[in-house]
N, CA, C, O and the ligand as a Tripos MOL2 file, in Angstrom:
@<TRIPOS>MOLECULE
protein
  293   291    74     0     0
PROTEIN
NO_CHARGES

@<TRIPOS>ATOM
      1 N          -0.1800   35.9410    8.4940 N.3       1 MET1
      2 CA          0.7410   34.9610    8.9910 C.3       1 MET1
      3 C           0.0240   33.7840    9.4540 C.2       1 MET1
      4 O          -0.7510   33.8920   10.4040 O.2       1 MET1
      5 N           0.2150   32.6240    8.8460 N.am      2 SER2
      6 CA         -0.5310   31.4060    9.2010 C.3       2 SER2
      7 C           0.3290   30.2200    9.1360 C.2       2 SER2
      8 O           1.2740   30.1590    8.3510 O.2       2 SER2
      9 N           0.0330   29.3160    9.9130 N.am      3 LEU3
     10 CA          0.7920   27.9800    9.8720 C.3       3 LEU3
     11 C           0.2710   27.1210    8.8130 C.2       3 LEU3
     12 O          -0.9460   26.9360    8.7640 O.2       3 LEU3
     13 N           1.0550   26.5670    7.9490 N.am      4 ALA4
     14 CA          0.6230   25.6670    6.8710 C.3       4 ALA4
     15 C           0.3800   24.2430    7.3830 C.2       4 ALA4
     16 O          -0.4200   23.5010    6.8120 O.2       4 ALA4
     17 N           1.0670   23.8720    8.4490 N.am      5 LYS5
     18 CA          0.8820   22.5630    9.0170 C.3       5 LYS5
     19 C          -0.4790   22.3830    9.5970 C.2       5 LYS5
     20 O          -1.0460   23.2410   10.2740 O.2       5 LYS5
     21 N          -0.9790   21.1970    9.2860 N.am      6 GLU6
     22 CA         -2.3650   20.8150    9.9630 C.3       6 GLU6
     23 C          -2.1190   20.3040   11.3750 C.2       6 GLU6
     24 O          -1.2640   19.4460   11.5950 O.2       6 GLU6
     25 N          -2.8280   20.8030   12.2700 N.am      7 THR7
     26 CA         -2.7030   20.2380   13.6410 C.3       7 THR7
     27 C          -3.9790   19.8000   14.2180 C.2       7 THR7
     28 O          -5.0820   20.1090   13.7680 O.2       7 THR7
     29 N          -3.7660   19.0800   15.2180 N.am      8 LYS8
     30 CA         -5.0330   18.6460   16.0460 C.3       8 LYS8
     31 C          -4.5910   18.5350   17.5350 C.2       8 LYS8
     32 O          -3.4090   18.6830   17.8460 O.2       8 LYS8
     33 N          -5.4920   18.2900   18.3840 N.am      9 ARG9
     34 CA         -5.2130   18.2270   19.7590 C.3       9 ARG9
     35 C          -5.1410   16.8060   20.2550 C.2       9 ARG9
     36 O          -6.0100   15.9930   19.9420 O.2       9 ARG9
     37 N          -4.1350   16.5000   21.0110 N.am     10 CYS10
     38 CA         -4.0460   15.1800   21.6010 C.3      10 CYS10
     39 C          -5.3160   14.9570   22.4760 C.2      10 CYS10
     40 O          -5.6950   15.8320   23.2550 O.2      10 CYS10
     41 N          -5.9670   13.7690   22.3330 N.am     11 PRO11
     42 CA         -7.1870   13.4880   23.1060 C.3      11 PRO11
     43 C          -6.8340   13.1830   24.5320 C.2      11 PRO11
     44 O          -7.6920   13.1790   25.4150 O.2      11 PRO11
     45 N          -5.4960   12.9110   24.7660 N.am     12 PHE12
     46 CA         -5.0840   12.5800   26.1390 C.3      12 PHE12
     47 C          -4.5540   13.7470   26.9400 C.2      12 PHE12
     48 O          -4.9690   13.9720   28.0770 O.2      12 PHE12
     49 N          -3.7150   14.4240   26.3980 N.am     13 CYS13
     50 CA         -3.1830   15.5400   27.1410 C.3      13 CYS13
     51 C          -3.4860   16.9680   26.6450 C.2      13 CYS13
     52 O          -3.0210   17.9700   27.1890 O.2      13 CYS13
     53 N          -4.3080   16.9850   25.5600 N.am     14 LYS14
     54 CA         -4.8560   18.1810   24.9880 C.3      14 LYS14
     55 C          -3.7950   19.1750   24.3240 C.2      14 LYS14
     56 O          -4.1050   20.3290   24.0290 O.2      14 LYS14
     57 N          -2.5630   18.6630   24.1170 N.am     15 GLU15
     58 CA         -1.5440   19.4730   23.5160 C.3      15 GLU15
     59 C          -1.6980   19.4920   21.9890 C.2      15 GLU15
     60 O          -2.2100   18.5390   21.4020 O.2      15 GLU15
     61 N          -1.2610   20.5620   21.3640 N.am     16 VAL16
     62 CA         -1.3780   20.6260   19.9620 C.3      16 VAL16
     63 C          -0.2850   19.7680   19.2340 C.2      16 VAL16
     64 O           0.9000   19.9940   19.4780 O.2      16 VAL16
     65 N          -0.6170   18.8800   18.4290 N.am     17 ILE17
     66 CA          0.3310   17.9790   17.7270 C.3      17 ILE17
     67 C          -0.0550   17.9940   16.1550 C.2      17 ILE17
     68 O          -1.1000   18.4780   15.7200 O.2      17 ILE17
     69 N           0.9050   17.4160   15.4120 N.am     18 ASN18
     70 CA          0.6900   17.2620   14.0050 C.3      18 ASN18
     71 C          -0.4480   16.4110   13.7040 C.2      18 ASN18
     72 O          -0.6240   15.3830   14.3590 O.2      18 ASN18
     73 N          -1.2780   16.7720   12.7150 N.am     19 ALA19
     74 CA         -2.5450   16.0310   12.4180 C.3      19 ALA19
     75 C          -2.3030   14.6070   11.9770 C.2      19 ALA19
     76 O          -3.1590   13.7430   12.1650 O.2      19 ALA19
     77 N          -1.1190   14.3450   11.3800 N.am     20 THR20
     78 CA         -0.8980   12.9860   10.9180 C.3      20 THR20
     79 C          -0.0590   12.1750   11.8010 C.2      20 THR20
     80 O           0.3430   11.0690   11.4400 O.2      20 THR20
     81 N           0.2490   12.7280   13.0530 N.am     21 ALA21
     82 CA          1.0020   12.0610   14.0750 C.3      21 ALA21
     83 C           0.2770   10.7880   14.5330 C.2      21 ALA21
     84 O          -0.9480   10.7830   14.6560 O.2      21 ALA21
     85 N           0.9980    9.7560   14.7740 N.am     22 VAL22
     86 CA          0.4680    8.4910   15.2790 C.3      22 VAL22
     87 C           0.8330    8.2940   16.7270 C.2      22 VAL22
     88 O           0.3320    7.4090   17.4220 O.2      22 VAL22
     89 N           1.7830    9.2120   17.1730 N.am     23 ARG23
     90 CA          2.2020    9.1330   18.5830 C.3      23 ARG23
     91 C           2.3490   10.6320   19.1390 C.2      23 ARG23
     92 O           3.0440   11.4690   18.5630 O.2      23 ARG23
     93 N           1.6800   10.8690   20.2310 N.am     24 CYS24
     94 CA          1.8480   12.3220   20.8050 C.3      24 CYS24
     95 C           3.2260   12.4640   21.2840 C.2      24 CYS24
     96 O           3.8240   11.6170   21.9480 O.2      24 CYS24
     97 N           3.7330   13.7160   20.8580 N.am     25 LYS25
     98 CA          5.1480   14.0060   21.2500 C.3      25 LYS25
     99 C           5.1130   14.5660   22.6500 C.2      25 LYS25
    100 O           6.1960   14.7570   23.2030 O.2      25 LYS25
    101 N           4.0690   14.8320   23.2460 N.am     26 HIS26
    102 CA          4.0480   15.3030   24.6250 C.3      26 HIS26
    103 C           3.9120   14.1750   25.6340 C.2      26 HIS26
    104 O           4.7560   14.0470   26.5210 O.2      26 HIS26
    105 N           2.8930   13.3680   25.5280 N.am     27 CYS27
    106 CA          2.6220   12.2460   26.5310 C.3      27 CYS27
    107 C           2.8420   10.9640   25.8810 C.2      27 CYS27
    108 O           2.6030    9.9360   26.5150 O.2      27 CYS27
    109 N           3.2930   10.9080   24.6260 N.am     28 HIS28
    110 CA          3.7750    9.6150   24.0110 C.3      28 HIS28
    111 C           2.5720    8.5460   23.8860 C.2      28 HIS28
    112 O           2.7650    7.3330   23.8050 O.2      28 HIS28
    113 N           1.3050    9.1620   23.8830 N.am     29 ALA29
    114 CA          0.2300    8.2310   23.7340 C.3      29 ALA29
    115 C           0.0350    7.7070   22.3320 C.2      29 ALA29
    116 O           0.3060    8.4760   21.4090 O.2      29 ALA29
    117 N          -0.4010    6.4930   22.0600 N.am     30 ASP30
    118 CA         -0.5720    5.9360   20.7850 C.3      30 ASP30
    119 C          -1.7790    6.4910   20.1170 C.2      30 ASP30
    120 O          -2.8670    6.2560   20.6430 O.2      30 ASP30
    121 N          -1.7320    7.1580   19.0870 N.am     31 LEU31
    122 CA         -2.8700    7.8210   18.4920 C.3      31 LEU31
    123 C          -3.3120    7.0530   17.1800 C.2      31 LEU31
    124 O          -4.2460    7.4880   16.5060 O.2      31 LEU31
    125 N          -2.6410    5.9300   16.8380 N.am     32 SER32
    126 CA         -2.9740    5.2860   15.5610 C.3      32 SER32
    127 C          -4.4590    4.8570   15.4820 C.2      32 SER32
    128 O          -5.0420    4.7760   14.4000 O.2      32 SER32
    129 N          -5.0010    4.6070   16.5730 N.am     33 GLU33
    130 CA         -6.4120    4.0470   16.6130 C.3      33 GLU33
    131 C          -7.4540    5.2430   16.6380 C.2      33 GLU33
    132 O          -8.6150    5.1240   16.2470 O.2      33 GLU33
    133 N          -6.9200    6.3650   17.1250 N.am     34 ALA34
    134 CA         -7.7750    7.5880   17.2240 C.3      34 ALA34
    135 C          -7.9730    8.2880   15.8410 C.2      34 ALA34
    136 O          -8.7800    9.2090   15.7210 O.2      34 ALA34
    137 N          -7.3080    7.8850   14.9250 N.am     35 THR35
    138 CA         -7.3320    8.5410   13.6210 C.3      35 THR35
    139 C          -8.4790    7.9440   12.7970 C.2      35 THR35
    140 O          -8.7840    8.4630   11.7230 O.2      35 THR35
    141 N          -9.0890    6.9240   13.2450 N.am     36 GLY36
    142 CA        -10.3020    6.3130   12.4980 C.3      36 GLY36
    143 C          -9.8920    5.3830   11.5090 C.2      36 GLY36
    144 O         -10.6860    5.0780   10.6190 O.2      36 GLY36
    145 N          -8.7250    4.8810   11.5510 N.am     37 LYS37
    146 CA         -8.3180    3.7020   10.5690 C.3      37 LYS37
    147 C          -8.1810    2.4730   11.4200 C.2      37 LYS37
    148 O          -7.0600    2.0590   11.7190 O.2      37 LYS37
    149 N          -9.2620    1.8810   11.8170 N.am     38 LYS38
    150 CA         -9.2070    0.6900   12.6510 C.3      38 LYS38
    151 C          -9.1860   -0.6320   11.8630 C.2      38 LYS38
    152 O          -8.6790   -1.6220   12.3920 O.2      38 LYS38
    153 N          -9.7060   -0.7000   10.6410 N.am     39 PRO39
    154 CA         -9.8060   -2.0200    9.9940 C.3      39 PRO39
    155 C          -8.5720   -2.8680    9.8950 C.2      39 PRO39
    156 O          -8.6190   -4.0940    9.7910 O.2      39 PRO39
    157 N          -7.4180   -2.1330    9.9330 N.am     40 THR40
    158 CA         -6.1270   -2.8910    9.7120 C.3      40 THR40
    159 C          -6.0300   -4.0510   10.6860 C.2      40 THR40
    160 O          -5.7650   -5.1690   10.2440 O.2      40 THR40
    161 N          -6.2370   -3.8490   12.0370 N.am     41 ARG41
    162 CA         -6.1260   -4.8220   13.0510 C.3      41 ARG41
    163 C          -7.2330   -5.8820   12.8700 C.2      41 ARG41
    164 O          -7.0120   -7.0890   12.9700 O.2      41 ARG41
    165 N          -8.4830   -5.3270   12.5860 N.am     42 PHE42
    166 CA         -9.6050   -6.2070   12.5430 C.3      42 PHE42
    167 C          -9.3600   -7.2380   11.4140 C.2      42 PHE42
    168 O          -9.6190   -8.4260   11.6050 O.2      42 PHE42
    169 N          -8.8560   -6.7820   10.2260 N.am     43 ASN43
    170 CA         -8.6530   -7.5200    9.1480 C.3      43 ASN43
    171 C          -7.6620   -8.6830    9.3070 C.2      43 ASN43
    172 O          -7.8550   -9.7990    8.8230 O.2      43 ASN43
    173 N          -6.5460   -8.3160   10.0530 N.am     44 SER44
    174 CA         -5.5960   -9.3050   10.3500 C.3      44 SER44
    175 C          -6.1620  -10.3550   11.2830 C.2      44 SER44
    176 O          -5.8170  -11.5260   11.1210 O.2      44 SER44
    177 N          -7.0460  -10.0080   12.2940 N.am     45 LEU45
    178 CA         -7.6460  -10.8480   13.1580 C.3      45 LEU45
    179 C          -8.6740  -11.7940   12.3620 C.2      45 LEU45
    180 O          -8.8100  -12.9810   12.6590 O.2      45 LEU45
    181 N          -9.3480  -11.1990   11.3790 N.am     46 ASN46
    182 CA        -10.2870  -11.9670   10.5930 C.3      46 ASN46
    183 C          -9.5140  -13.0660    9.7950 C.2      46 ASN46
    184 O          -9.9340  -14.2220    9.7530 O.2      46 ASN46
    185 N          -8.4400  -12.6910    9.2020 N.am     47 THR47
    186 CA         -7.6180  -13.5290    8.4470 C.3      47 THR47
    187 C          -7.1330  -14.7540    9.2940 C.2      47 THR47
    188 O          -7.1590  -15.9120    8.8770 O.2      47 THR47
    189 N          -6.6880  -14.3670   10.5310 N.am     48 PHE48
    190 CA         -6.2360  -15.3720   11.4170 C.3      48 PHE48
    191 C          -7.4260  -16.3580   11.7710 C.2      48 PHE48
    192 O          -7.2790  -17.5800   11.7910 O.2      48 PHE48
    193 N          -8.4900  -15.7800   12.0190 N.am     49 ARG49
    194 CA         -9.6760  -16.7180   12.3190 C.3      49 ARG49
    195 C         -10.0040  -17.5450   11.1360 C.2      49 ARG49
    196 O         -10.2460  -18.7390   11.3150 O.2      49 ARG49
    197 N         -10.0370  -17.0380    9.9450 N.am     50 ASN50
    198 CA        -10.4160  -17.8540    8.7080 C.3      50 ASN50
    199 C          -9.3740  -18.9710    8.5990 C.2      50 ASN50
    200 O          -9.7300  -20.0970    8.2530 O.2      50 ASN50
    201 N          -8.1310  -18.6990    8.8780 N.am     51 GLY51
    202 CA         -7.0120  -19.6670    8.7710 C.3      51 GLY51
    203 C          -7.2700  -20.7820    9.6910 C.2      51 GLY51
    204 O          -7.1500  -21.9630    9.3620 O.2      51 GLY51
    205 N          -7.6590  -20.3390   10.9540 N.am     52 PHE52
    206 CA         -7.9100  -21.3480   11.9240 C.3      52 PHE52
    207 C          -9.0270  -22.2180   11.6950 C.2      52 PHE52
    208 O          -8.9460  -23.4140   11.9760 O.2      52 PHE52
    209 N         -10.1460  -21.6690   11.1660 N.am     53 ILE53
    210 CA        -11.3100  -22.5070   10.7970 C.3      53 ILE53
    211 C         -10.9940  -23.3830    9.7260 C.2      53 ILE53
    212 O         -11.3870  -24.5490    9.7550 O.2      53 ILE53
    213 N         -10.2480  -22.8850    8.6770 N.am     54 THR54
    214 CA         -9.8040  -23.7580    7.5410 C.3      54 THR54
    215 C          -8.9860  -24.8900    8.0460 C.2      54 THR54
    216 O          -9.1640  -25.9970    7.5390 O.2      54 THR54
    217 N          -8.0970  -24.7310    9.0040 N.am     55 GLY55
    218 CA         -7.3010  -25.7520    9.6540 C.3      55 GLY55
    219 C          -8.0710  -26.7260   10.3180 C.2      55 GLY55
    220 O          -7.7700  -27.9120   10.1830 O.2      55 GLY55
    221 N          -9.1350  -26.3430   11.0980 N.am     56 VAL56
    222 CA         -9.9750  -27.2000   11.8260 C.3      56 VAL56
    223 C         -10.8070  -28.1090   10.9330 C.2      56 VAL56
    224 O         -10.9610  -29.3040   11.1830 O.2      56 VAL56
    225 N         -11.3520  -27.4730    9.8480 N.am     57 VAL57
    226 CA        -12.1580  -28.2220    8.8730 C.3      57 VAL57
    227 C         -11.2760  -29.2590    8.2120 C.2      57 VAL57
    228 O         -11.6840  -30.4160    8.1160 O.2      57 VAL57
    229 N         -10.1340  -28.9180    7.7680 N.am     58 PHE58
    230 CA         -9.1640  -29.7350    7.0280 C.3      58 PHE58
    231 C          -8.8010  -30.9430    7.9920 C.2      58 PHE58
    232 O          -8.8340  -32.1090    7.6010 O.2      58 PHE58
    233 N          -8.4820  -30.6060    9.1700 N.am     59 SER59
    234 CA         -8.1650  -31.6830   10.1590 C.3      59 SER59
    235 C          -9.2880  -32.6900   10.3610 C.2      59 SER59
    236 O          -9.0630  -33.8850   10.5530 O.2      59 SER59
    237 N         -10.5850  -32.1260   10.3080 N.am     60 ALA60
    238 CA        -11.7020  -32.9850   10.6160 C.3      60 ALA60
    239 C         -11.9350  -33.9620    9.4170 C.2      60 ALA60
    240 O         -12.3160  -35.1200    9.5870 O.2      60 ALA60
    241 N         -11.6730  -33.4020    8.1710 N.am     61 ILE61
    242 CA        -11.8450  -34.1670    7.0140 C.3      61 ILE61
    243 C         -10.7760  -35.3490    6.9620 C.2      61 ILE61
    244 O         -11.1110  -36.4930    6.6560 O.2      61 ILE61
    245 N          -9.5540  -35.0200    7.2580 N.am     62 VAL62
    246 CA         -8.4940  -36.0300    7.3010 C.3      62 VAL62
    247 C          -8.7620  -37.0600    8.3640 C.2      62 VAL62
    248 O          -8.5460  -38.2500    8.1350 O.2      62 VAL62
    249 N          -9.2240  -36.6420    9.5170 N.am     63 ALA63
    250 CA         -9.5600  -37.5390   10.5560 C.3      63 ALA63
    251 C         -10.7630  -38.4860   10.1130 C.2      63 ALA63
    252 O         -10.7650  -39.6710   10.4470 O.2      63 ALA63
    253 N         -11.6980  -37.9730    9.4160 N.am     64 LEU64
    254 CA        -12.8220  -38.7150    8.8920 C.3      64 LEU64
    255 C         -12.3940  -39.7590    7.9180 C.2      64 LEU64
    256 O         -12.8630  -40.8960    7.9820 O.2      64 LEU64
    257 N         -11.4970  -39.4030    6.9960 N.am     65 LEU65
    258 CA        -10.9840  -40.2590    5.9700 C.3      65 LEU65
    259 C         -10.2410  -41.4270    6.5720 C.2      65 LEU65
    260 O         -10.3900  -42.5780    6.1630 O.2      65 LEU65
    261 N          -9.3880  -41.0680    7.6150 N.am     66 ILE66
    262 CA         -8.7070  -42.1410    8.3430 C.3      66 ILE66
    263 C          -9.5810  -43.1950    9.0370 C.2      66 ILE66
    264 O          -9.3500  -44.4040    9.0570 O.2      66 ILE66
    265 N         -10.7080  -42.5060    9.6510 N.am     67 TYR67
    266 CA        -11.6680  -43.3960   10.3410 C.3      67 TYR67
    267 C         -12.4250  -44.2460    9.3950 C.2      67 TYR67
    268 O         -12.7340  -45.3860    9.7430 O.2      67 TYR67
    269 N         -12.7590  -43.7790    8.1990 N.am     68 LEU68
    270 CA        -13.4500  -44.4190    7.2710 C.3      68 LEU68
    271 C         -12.6480  -45.6440    6.6260 C.2      68 LEU68
    272 O         -13.2070  -46.6720    6.2450 O.2      68 LEU68
    273 N         -11.3120  -45.4180    6.5500 N.am     69 GLN69
    274 CA        -10.2790  -46.3770    5.9700 C.3      69 GLN69
    275 C         -10.2060  -47.4560    7.0030 C.2      69 GLN69
    276 O         -10.2420  -48.6290    6.6340 O.2      69 GLN69
    277 N         -10.1050  -47.1440    8.2900 N.am     70 CYS70
    278 CA         -9.8750  -48.1220    9.3160 C.3      70 CYS70
    279 C         -11.1910  -49.0080    9.4820 C.2      70 CYS70
    280 O         -11.0880  -50.2230    9.6530 O.2      70 CYS70
    281 N         -12.3520  -48.4120    9.4320 N.am     71 SER71
    282 CA        -13.5450  -49.1660    9.7770 C.3      71 SER71
    283 C         -14.0030  -49.9330    8.5550 C.2      71 SER71
    284 O         -14.8820  -50.7860    8.6750 O.2      71 SER71
    285 N         -13.4260  -49.6570    7.3430 N.am     72 GLY72
    286 CA        -13.8740  -50.2940    6.1390 C.3      72 GLY72
    287 C         -13.2940  -51.6740    6.0210 C.2      72 GLY72
    288 O         -13.8160  -52.4550    5.2260 O.2      72 GLY72
    289 N         -12.3100  -52.0270    6.7080 N.am     73 GLN73
    290 CA        -11.6590  -53.3380    6.6710 C.3      73 GLN73
    291 C         -12.2550  -54.4040    7.5120 C.2      73 GLN73
    292 O         -11.7560  -55.5300    7.5270 O.2      73 GLN73
    293 ZN         -0.6180   13.8060   24.4000 Zn       74 ZN74
@<TRIPOS>BOND
     1     1     2 1
     2     2     3 1
     3     3     4 2
     4     3     5 am
     5     5     6 1
     6     6     7 1
     7     7     8 2
     8     7     9 am
     9     9    10 1
    10    10    11 1
    11    11    12 2
    12    11    13 am
    13    13    14 1
    14    14    15 1
    15    15    16 2
    16    15    17 am
    17    17    18 1
    18    18    19 1
    19    19    20 2
    20    19    21 am
    21    21    22 1
    22    22    23 1
    23    23    24 2
    24    23    25 am
    25    25    26 1
    26    26    27 1
    27    27    28 2
    28    27    29 am
    29    29    30 1
    30    30    31 1
    31    31    32 2
    32    31    33 am
    33    33    34 1
    34    34    35 1
    35    35    36 2
    36    35    37 am
    37    37    38 1
    38    38    39 1
    39    39    40 2
    40    39    41 am
    41    41    42 1
    42    42    43 1
    43    43    44 2
    44    43    45 am
    45    45    46 1
    46    46    47 1
    47    47    48 2
    48    47    49 am
    49    49    50 1
    50    50    51 1
    51    51    52 2
    52    51    53 am
    53    53    54 1
    54    54    55 1
    55    55    56 2
    56    55    57 am
    57    57    58 1
    58    58    59 1
    59    59    60 2
    60    59    61 am
    61    61    62 1
    62    62    63 1
    63    63    64 2
    64    63    65 am
    65    65    66 1
    66    66    67 1
    67    67    68 2
    68    67    69 am
    69    69    70 1
    70    70    71 1
    71    71    72 2
    72    71    73 am
    73    73    74 1
    74    74    75 1
    75    75    76 2
    76    75    77 am
    77    77    78 1
    78    78    79 1
    79    79    80 2
    80    79    81 am
    81    81    82 1
    82    82    83 1
    83    83    84 2
    84    83    85 am
    85    85    86 1
    86    86    87 1
    87    87    88 2
    88    87    89 am
    89    89    90 1
    90    90    91 1
    91    91    92 2
    92    91    93 am
    93    93    94 1
    94    94    95 1
    95    95    96 2
    96    95    97 am
    97    97    98 1
    98    98    99 1
    99    99   100 2
   100    99   101 am
   101   101   102 1
   102   102   103 1
   103   103   104 2
   104   103   105 am
   105   105   106 1
   106   106   107 1
   107   107   108 2
   108   107   109 am
   109   109   110 1
   110   110   111 1
   111   111   112 2
   112   111   113 am
   113   113   114 1
   114   114   115 1
   115   115   116 2
   116   115   117 am
   117   117   118 1
   118   118   119 1
   119   119   120 2
   120   119   121 am
   121   121   122 1
   122   122   123 1
   123   123   124 2
   124   123   125 am
   125   125   126 1
   126   126   127 1
   127   127   128 2
   128   127   129 am
   129   129   130 1
   130   130   131 1
   131   131   132 2
   132   131   133 am
   133   133   134 1
   134   134   135 1
   135   135   136 2
   136   135   137 am
   137   137   138 1
   138   138   139 1
   139   139   140 2
   140   139   141 am
   141   141   142 1
   142   142   143 1
   143   143   144 2
   144   143   145 am
   145   145   146 1
   146   146   147 1
   147   147   148 2
   148   147   149 am
   149   149   150 1
   150   150   151 1
   151   151   152 2
   152   151   153 am
   153   153   154 1
   154   154   155 1
   155   155   156 2
   156   155   157 am
   157   157   158 1
   158   158   159 1
   159   159   160 2
   160   159   161 am
   161   161   162 1
   162   162   163 1
   163   163   164 2
   164   163   165 am
   165   165   166 1
   166   166   167 1
   167   167   168 2
   168   167   169 am
   169   169   170 1
   170   170   171 1
   171   171   172 2
   172   171   173 am
   173   173   174 1
   174   174   175 1
   175   175   176 2
   176   175   177 am
   177   177   178 1
   178   178   179 1
   179   179   180 2
   180   179   181 am
   181   181   182 1
   182   182   183 1
   183   183   184 2
   184   183   185 am
   185   185   186 1
   186   186   187 1
   187   187   188 2
   188   187   189 am
   189   189   190 1
   190   190   191 1
   191   191   192 2
   192   191   193 am
   193   193   194 1
   194   194   195 1
   195   195   196 2
   196   195   197 am
   197   197   198 1
   198   198   199 1
   199   199   200 2
   200   199   201 am
   201   201   202 1
   202   202   203 1
   203   203   204 2
   204   203   205 am
   205   205   206 1
   206   206   207 1
   207   207   208 2
   208   207   209 am
   209   209   210 1
   210   210   211 1
   211   211   212 2
   212   211   213 am
   213   213   214 1
   214   214   215 1
   215   215   216 2
   216   215   217 am
   217   217   218 1
   218   218   219 1
   219   219   220 2
   220   219   221 am
   221   221   222 1
   222   222   223 1
   223   223   224 2
   224   223   225 am
   225   225   226 1
   226   226   227 1
   227   227   228 2
   228   227   229 am
   229   229   230 1
   230   230   231 1
   231   231   232 2
   232   231   233 am
   233   233   234 1
   234   234   235 1
   235   235   236 2
   236   235   237 am
   237   237   238 1
   238   238   239 1
   239   239   240 2
   240   239   241 am
   241   241   242 1
   242   242   243 1
   243   243   244 2
   244   243   245 am
   245   245   246 1
   246   246   247 1
   247   247   248 2
   248   247   249 am
   249   249   250 1
   250   250   251 1
   251   251   252 2
   252   251   253 am
   253   253   254 1
   254   254   255 1
   255   255   256 2
   256   255   257 am
   257   257   258 1
   258   258   259 1
   259   259   260 2
   260   259   261 am
   261   261   262 1
   262   262   263 1
   263   263   264 2
   264   263   265 am
   265   265   266 1
   266   266   267 1
   267   267   268 2
   268   267   269 am
   269   269   270 1
   270   270   271 1
   271   271   272 2
   272   271   273 am
   273   273   274 1
   274   274   275 1
   275   275   276 2
   276   275   277 am
   277   277   278 1
   278   278   279 1
   279   279   280 2
   280   279   281 am
   281   281   282 1
   282   282   283 1
   283   283   284 2
   284   283   285 am
   285   285   286 1
   286   286   287 1
   287   287   288 2
   288   287   289 am
   289   289   290 1
   290   290   291 1
   291   291   292 2
@<TRIPOS>SUBSTRUCTURE
     1 MET1         2 RESIDUE 1 A MET
     2 SER2         6 RESIDUE 1 A SER
     3 LEU3        10 RESIDUE 1 A LEU
     4 ALA4        14 RESIDUE 1 A ALA
     5 LYS5        18 RESIDUE 1 A LYS
     6 GLU6        22 RESIDUE 1 A GLU
     7 THR7        26 RESIDUE 1 A THR
     8 LYS8        30 RESIDUE 1 A LYS
     9 ARG9        34 RESIDUE 1 A ARG
    10 CYS10       38 RESIDUE 1 A CYS
    11 PRO11       42 RESIDUE 1 A PRO
    12 PHE12       46 RESIDUE 1 A PHE
    13 CYS13       50 RESIDUE 1 A CYS
    14 LYS14       54 RESIDUE 1 A LYS
    15 GLU15       58 RESIDUE 1 A GLU
    16 VAL16       62 RESIDUE 1 A VAL
    17 ILE17       66 RESIDUE 1 A ILE
    18 ASN18       70 RESIDUE 1 A ASN
    19 ALA19       74 RESIDUE 1 A ALA
    20 THR20       78 RESIDUE 1 A THR
    21 ALA21       82 RESIDUE 1 A ALA
    22 VAL22       86 RESIDUE 1 A VAL
    23 ARG23       90 RESIDUE 1 A ARG
    24 CYS24       94 RESIDUE 1 A CYS
    25 LYS25       98 RESIDUE 1 A LYS
    26 HIS26      102 RESIDUE 1 A HIS
    27 CYS27      106 RESIDUE 1 A CYS
    28 HIS28      110 RESIDUE 1 A HIS
    29 ALA29      114 RESIDUE 1 A ALA
    30 ASP30      118 RESIDUE 1 A ASP
    31 LEU31      122 RESIDUE 1 A LEU
    32 SER32      126 RESIDUE 1 A SER
    33 GLU33      130 RESIDUE 1 A GLU
    34 ALA34      134 RESIDUE 1 A ALA
    35 THR35      138 RESIDUE 1 A THR
    36 GLY36      142 RESIDUE 1 A GLY
    37 LYS37      146 RESIDUE 1 A LYS
    38 LYS38      150 RESIDUE 1 A LYS
    39 PRO39      154 RESIDUE 1 A PRO
    40 THR40      158 RESIDUE 1 A THR
    41 ARG41      162 RESIDUE 1 A ARG
    42 PHE42      166 RESIDUE 1 A PHE
    43 ASN43      170 RESIDUE 1 A ASN
    44 SER44      174 RESIDUE 1 A SER
    45 LEU45      178 RESIDUE 1 A LEU
    46 ASN46      182 RESIDUE 1 A ASN
    47 THR47      186 RESIDUE 1 A THR
    48 PHE48      190 RESIDUE 1 A PHE
    49 ARG49      194 RESIDUE 1 A ARG
    50 ASN50      198 RESIDUE 1 A ASN
    51 GLY51      202 RESIDUE 1 A GLY
    52 PHE52      206 RESIDUE 1 A PHE
    53 ILE53      210 RESIDUE 1 A ILE
    54 THR54      214 RESIDUE 1 A THR
    55 GLY55      218 RESIDUE 1 A GLY
    56 VAL56      222 RESIDUE 1 A VAL
    57 VAL57      226 RESIDUE 1 A VAL
    58 PHE58      230 RESIDUE 1 A PHE
    59 SER59      234 RESIDUE 1 A SER
    60 ALA60      238 RESIDUE 1 A ALA
    61 ILE61      242 RESIDUE 1 A ILE
    62 VAL62      246 RESIDUE 1 A VAL
    63 ALA63      250 RESIDUE 1 A ALA
    64 LEU64      254 RESIDUE 1 A LEU
    65 LEU65      258 RESIDUE 1 A LEU
    66 ILE66      262 RESIDUE 1 A ILE
    67 TYR67      266 RESIDUE 1 A TYR
    68 LEU68      270 RESIDUE 1 A LEU
    69 GLN69      274 RESIDUE 1 A GLN
    70 CYS70      278 RESIDUE 1 A CYS
    71 SER71      282 RESIDUE 1 A SER
    72 GLY72      286 RESIDUE 1 A GLY
    73 GLN73      290 RESIDUE 1 A GLN
    74 ZN74       293 GROUP 0 **** ****
């Protein structure tokens, strides 16, 4: 007699929970980061930073073009 379900222990309250659970049913702790799949948030942060840098560079180029047009006359 064995249980087919995979289980693990909650790192916070040490109760047995489903291995694929992202939230502990006993203490309601968020386990999504404890499962070892961290890149999701990091990637979105990276995308945001890249977009920010692109915006800054684009603004700088536009400002430079305006400056050159004004000083050219
Ligand atoms: Zn827990």
